[in-house]
Structure formats: structure tokens, C-alpha cells
N, C-alpha and C positions, 0 to 999 in steps of 0.2 A: 328823750324817749321818742320812739317812732310815732306812737299814737298821739303824742303831744302836738306834733305839727298838724296832724289831721284835725285835732280838736280846734286848734287855733284857726285853721282854715274855715272850719264850720262856723266858729264863733264870728269870724269876720263876715261870713256870708249871711249869718243870722244875727247880726249885731243888734238889730231892732229888738229881738227877743230878749236880749240882755240889757 
């Protein structure tokens, strides 16, 4: 999915949040 890559990128950038 297109948004899947975007979410992964955001998760990597905000890894601390998760």
C-alpha cells in the first residue's frame, strides 16, 4: 500500500513514540 511506506517512514522517525 502507498500509505504503508509513509507510515513506516513516520514510525522510523518517531520510533521513540512507539
